[in-house]
C-alpha positions in Angstrom: -43.0 40.1 -25.0 -42.8 39.8 -21.6 -44.2 36.4 -21.5 -42.1 34.7 -24.0 -39.2 35.4 -21.4 -40.8 34.7 -18.5 -41.7 31.0 -20.4 -38.7 30.8 -22.0 -36.8 31.6 -18.7 -39.2 29.2 -17.0 -38.4 26.4 -19.5 -34.5 26.6 -19.1 -34.8 26.3 -15.4 -37.0 22.9 -15.6 -33.8 21.7 -17.8 -31.3 22.9 -16.1 -32.8 21.2 -12.4 -33.7 18.3 -14.6 -29.7 18.0 -15.9 -28.5 18.6 -12.0 -30.7 15.5 -10.8 -29.1 13.0 -13.3 -27.4 10.1 -12.0 -23.5 10.2 -12.5 -22.4 8.0 -15.2 -21.0 4.7 -15.0 -17.4 5.3 -16.3 -17.2 7.6 -12.5 -17.1 5.0 -10.2 -14.5 2.1 -11.7 -16.4 -1.1 -10.2 -15.3 -2.8 -7.2 -12.7 -5.5 -9.4 -11.7 -2.8 -10.9 -10.4 -1.2 -7.9 -8.7 -4.0 -6.4 -6.9 -5.0 -9.8 -5.4 -1.4 -10.0 -3.7 -1.8 -6.7 -6.1 0.7 -4.5 -7.9 -1.6 -1.8 -12.0 -1.1 -0.9 -12.4 1.4 1.8 -14.4 -1.0 4.0 -11.1 -2.6 4.2 -9.0 0.0 4.6 -11.7 1.1 7.2 -11.1 -2.6 9.0 -7.5 -2.4 9.2 -7.3 1.6 10.6 -9.4 -0.1 13.4 -7.1 -2.6 13.8 -4.0 -0.8 13.7 -4.6 2.5 14.4 -2.0 5.4 12.5 0.7 3.1 12.1 3.2 3.1 9.3 5.7 1.0 7.8 7.3 -1.8 8.9 4.7 -1.4 12.6 1.7 -1.2 9.8 2.6 -4.5 8.4 3.9 -6.4 11.3 0.1 -4.8 12.6 -2.0 -6.2 9.3 0.1 -10.0 9.3 -1.2 -10.2 13.0 -4.1 -10.1 11.8 -4.5 -11.9 9.2 -2.7 -14.7 11.7 -5.8 -13.9 14.5 -8.7 -14.3 12.0 -8.7 -10.3 13.0 -9.9 -9.3 9.5 -12.8 -10.1 6.7 -12.6 -13.1 4.0 -12.9 -10.3 1.7 -10.5 -8.1 3.0 -8.3 -10.8 4.2 -8.5 -11.7 -0.1 -7.5 -7.9 -0.4 -4.8 -7.8 1.9 -2.8 -11.0 0.3 -3.4 -10.1 -3.3 -1.9 -6.6 -2.3 0.7 -8.3 -0.9 1.9 -10.7 -3.7 1.6 -7.4 -6.5 4.2 -5.2 -4.1 6.2 -8.3 -3.6 6.7 -9.1 -7.4 7.9 -5.5 -8.5 4.3 -3.9 -9.3 4.6 -0.3 -8.2 0.9 0.6 -6.7 -0.6 3.1 -8.4 -1.3 6.7 -6.5 
């Protein structure tokens, strides 16, 4: 009887470990193109902005980003994301939080 119990516990432990190490489903993390279309910016782009502008907010942040674009301080992909985000903001869409 003890051997069956031990075998059952071992089998459940192995099954639990295998289940815990499986990769997350693809639906849990949206692809990059979905993130940018929903109003969220890429993490790398946010880091570029933070590195250039520090912790500025509001108009100061907008002026810093605009100056950074004018002086080619951002990568091409980040510039495209910033412009897409700006066009969504100016068209009246509220960014999702």
